[in-house]
Backbone as CSV, one residue per row, in Angstrom:
resi,resn,N_x,N_y,N_z,CA_x,CA_y,CA_z,C_x,C_y,C_z
1,MET,-19.461,32.862,60.614,-19.767,31.615,60.412,-20.687,31.967,61.183
2,PRO,-21.778,31.435,60.709,-23.184,31.583,61.852,-23.029,29.707,62.904
3,VAL,-23.709,30.210,63.995,-22.697,29.412,65.122,-24.275,28.460,65.111
4,ALA,-24.925,27.298,65.355,-26.092,27.114,66.544,-25.515,26.296,67.439
5,VAL,-26.536,26.200,69.237,-26.529,25.233,69.420,-27.564,24.178,69.639
6,LEU,-28.037,23.217,69.443,-29.424,21.843,69.281,-28.676,22.130,70.999
7,VAL,-30.490,22.855,72.048,-31.142,21.730,73.097,-32.305,20.740,73.078
8,THR,-32.018,20.833,73.790,-32.885,19.545,74.557,-33.567,20.065,76.140
9,GLY,-35.074,19.369,76.452,-35.397,20.621,77.844,-34.575,18.721,78.387
10,GLY,-34.514,18.335,78.752,-33.786,16.690,79.077,-32.089,16.312,78.660
11,ASP,-31.907,15.314,79.301,-30.799,14.413,79.196,-31.287,13.769,78.992
12,GLU,-31.872,12.878,78.787,-32.030,11.653,78.565,-32.117,10.579,77.536
13,LEU,-32.262,9.297,77.189,-32.821,8.587,76.524,-33.377,9.192,75.564
14,ALA,-34.883,9.777,75.649,-35.325,10.789,74.814,-34.920,11.457,74.345
15,ASP,-34.298,12.198,75.006,-34.094,13.232,74.695,-32.703,13.370,74.342
16,TRP,-31.722,12.480,73.673,-30.701,11.815,72.751,-31.400,11.395,71.977
17,LEU,-31.644,11.071,71.384,-32.707,10.045,69.236,-33.722,11.495,69.631
18,ALA,-34.489,12.236,69.989,-34.663,13.735,69.773,-33.664,13.795,69.365
19,ALA,-32.958,14.898,70.286,-31.788,15.304,69.162,-31.046,14.523,68.248
20,GLY,-30.668,13.734,68.443,-29.679,13.455,66.581,-31.802,13.598,65.534
21,GLN,-32.816,12.914,65.765,-33.945,13.846,64.615,-33.865,14.856,63.934
22,ALA,-33.643,15.832,64.926,-33.745,16.650,64.761,-32.199,17.347,64.139
23,LEU,-31.613,17.332,64.220,-29.954,17.038,63.926,-30.286,16.841,62.718
24,HIS,-30.732,16.033,61.860,-30.468,15.094,60.654,-31.768,16.215,59.988
25,ARG,-32.667,16.398,60.819,-34.281,17.308,60.145,-33.310,18.511,59.313
26,VAL,-32.365,18.661,60.469,-31.584,20.476,60.472,-30.822,19.957,59.102
27,LEU,-29.894,19.087,58.972,-28.475,18.781,57.898,-29.559,18.554,56.564
28,LEU,-30.448,18.071,56.475,-30.944,17.579,55.602,-31.118,19.049,55.098
29,ARG,-31.844,19.937,55.987,-32.948,21.123,55.336,-31.168,21.815,54.795
30,ALA,-30.447,21.939,55.565,-29.614,23.166,55.148,-28.689,22.438,53.771
31,ALA,-28.324,21.044,53.779,-27.414,19.975,52.723,-28.492,20.893,51.106
32,THR,-29.622,20.939,50.825,-29.685,21.627,50.569,-30.323,23.282,49.657
33,ARG,-29.678,23.575,50.503,-29.305,24.950,50.133,-27.505,25.339,49.515
34,TRP,-27.233,24.349,49.834,-25.732,24.043,50.479,-25.367,24.618,51.050
35,VAL,-25.301,24.208,51.812,-24.767,24.786,53.505,-24.016,23.454,54.213
36,PHE,-23.398,23.674,54.339,-23.071,22.217,55.698,-22.677,22.827,56.806
37,ALA,-22.400,22.338,57.994,-22.368,22.233,58.853,-20.901,21.479,59.843
38,SER,-20.180,21.730,60.473,-19.332,21.740,61.337,-20.089,20.338,62.601
39,LEU,-19.538,19.412,62.744,-20.266,18.818,64.102,-19.495,19.387,64.939
40,GLN,-19.371,19.199,66.610,-18.422,19.586,67.477,-19.353,19.174,68.995
41,SER,-19.659,18.106,69.390,-20.161,17.198,69.991,-18.621,17.408,71.600
42,GLN,-18.584,17.259,71.211,-16.876,16.894,72.535,-17.053,17.753,72.971
43,PRO,-16.845,18.888,72.926,-16.422,20.338,73.980,-17.818,19.961,74.853
44,LEU,-19.090,19.364,74.202,-20.523,19.834,75.562,-20.248,17.962,76.496
45,GLU,-19.066,16.538,76.059,-18.939,15.330,76.594,-18.709,16.129,78.332
46,SER,-18.011,17.101,78.447,-17.241,17.235,80.082,-18.924,18.295,80.539
47,PRO,-19.105,17.280,81.986,-19.905,18.920,82.436,-20.421,20.564,82.943
48,TRP,-18.254,20.044,82.425,-18.303,21.236,83.500,-18.595,22.374,82.242
49,HIS,-17.549,22.483,80.953,-17.858,22.699,79.940,-20.154,23.085,78.922
50,ARG,-19.985,21.975,79.265,-21.599,21.306,79.297,-22.142,22.823,80.259
51,SER,-22.024,23.166,81.627,-22.931,23.397,82.521,-22.253,25.112,81.876
52,ALA,-20.956,25.630,81.150,-20.855,26.363,80.721,-22.167,26.945,79.956
53,VAL,-21.640,26.171,78.783,-22.688,27.161,77.524,-23.614,26.945,78.018
54,ARG,-24.221,26.400,78.671,-26.340,26.931,79.392,-25.804,28.085,80.199
55,GLN,-25.490,28.419,80.882,-24.531,29.283,82.121,-24.331,30.833,80.702
56,LEU,-23.808,30.579,80.232,-23.706,31.903,79.242,-24.785,31.869,78.180
57,LEU,-24.739,30.987,77.765,-25.699,31.428,76.659,-27.330,31.936,77.553
58,GLY,-27.202,31.347,78.470,-29.129,31.475,79.118,-30.200,30.698,78.730
59,LEU,-29.360,29.386,78.062,-30.940,27.730,77.890,-31.065,27.244,79.674
60,ARG,-32.129,27.601,78.638,-32.916,26.372,79.653,-33.152,25.147,79.629
61,GLY,-31.949,24.709,78.944,-32.890,23.012,78.360,-30.899,22.452,78.226
62,GLN,-30.477,21.714,77.678,-29.823,20.481,78.053,-28.327,20.838,76.680
63,PRO,-27.833,22.010,76.463,-27.211,21.454,74.648,-26.992,20.359,74.471
64,GLN,-26.974,19.920,73.515,-26.583,18.426,73.126,-25.022,18.990,71.706
65,MET,-25.654,19.441,71.392,-24.605,19.748,69.883,-24.477,21.293,69.588
66,LEU,-22.739,21.029,69.536,-22.298,22.555,68.924,-22.149,22.288,67.154
67,LEU,-22.864,23.436,66.959,-22.908,23.543,64.617,-22.866,24.913,64.625
68,GLN,-21.414,24.872,63.205,-21.314,25.814,63.330,-21.414,25.643,61.602
69,PHE,-22.189,27.020,60.610,-22.484,26.290,59.853,-21.991,27.358,58.439
70,GLY,-21.962,27.277,57.508,-20.848,27.353,56.383,-21.363,27.462,55.041
71,ARG,-21.527,28.862,53.823,-21.946,27.834,52.031,-20.475,27.788,51.177
72,SER,-20.598,26.513,50.877,-20.351,25.925,49.872,-19.964,26.680,48.184
73,ASN,-18.921,26.096,48.363,-18.359,26.946,47.475,-18.206,26.297,45.961
74,THR,-19.108,26.410,44.940,-19.332,25.365,44.219,-19.378,25.589,43.129
75,ALA,-17.553,24.978,42.228,-17.470,24.665,40.575,-18.138,24.725,40.591
76,LEU,-18.367,25.602,38.679,-19.088,24.647,37.389,-17.995,22.791,37.105
77,ALA,-19.090,22.510,36.381,-19.214,21.376,36.291,-18.349,20.939,35.005
78,THR,-16.659,20.387,35.374,-16.230,19.992,34.462,-16.501,19.454,33.525
79,PRO,-16.141,19.736,31.854,-16.749,18.787,30.822,-16.218,17.498,31.125
80,ARG,-17.313,16.778,29.905,-17.035,15.207,29.620,-16.625,14.615,29.210
81,ARG,-16.106,13.651,28.171,-15.714,12.937,27.167,-16.742,12.616,26.917
82,ARG,-17.532,11.966,25.353,-18.347,11.008,25.239,-17.339,9.776,25.890
83,TYR,-18.881,8.968,26.306,-18.436,7.782,26.964,-16.689,7.256,25.107
84,GLU,-18.292,7.330,23.555,-17.608,6.332,22.675,-15.523,6.443,22.300
85,ASP,-15.384,8.622,23.436,-13.931,8.131,22.904,-13.025,7.523,23.982
86,VAL,-13.427,7.013,25.054,-13.134,6.249,26.154,-13.883,5.007,25.957
87,LEU,-14.561,4.506,25.061,-15.002,2.791,25.925,-14.064,2.390,24.488
88,ARG,-13.674,1.371,25.191,-13.270,0.463,23.590,-14.431,-0.754,23.970
89,THR,-14.231,-1.666,22.501,-14.634,-2.320,21.839,-14.305,-3.131,21.758
90,ALA,-15.007,-5.276,22.611,-13.472,-6.014,21.811,-13.394,-5.813,20.431
91,GLY,-12.464,-6.162,20.020,-11.212,-5.932,18.882,-11.323,-4.567,17.900
92,ALA,-11.191,-3.956,18.922,-11.072,-2.480,18.557,-8.901,-1.803,19.268
93,ARG,-8.917,-1.766,17.793,-7.083,-1.576,18.247,-7.289,-0.131,19.031
94,ALA,-6.242,-0.282,19.977,-5.807,0.702,20.857,-5.132,2.311,19.679
């Protein structure tokens, strides 16, 4: 499964806002193609782990979110009964 890291230039409030906006756009774009993401921010809440991710990947900025992408296996729509078959009207017998 593909993995991505959302990175910002800094680690201030404006950077966090920009990261959230970017994440929003990425998730919407992925969903239009039936690709879904598993979001992981907890490992990056530790300064040690955040630094390790930054160094291991050679990132210039601050990692804000780890994402794992995968395709959805969708099934065909199930047939539905007509509403007349399940709707009862006043005075009708069961």
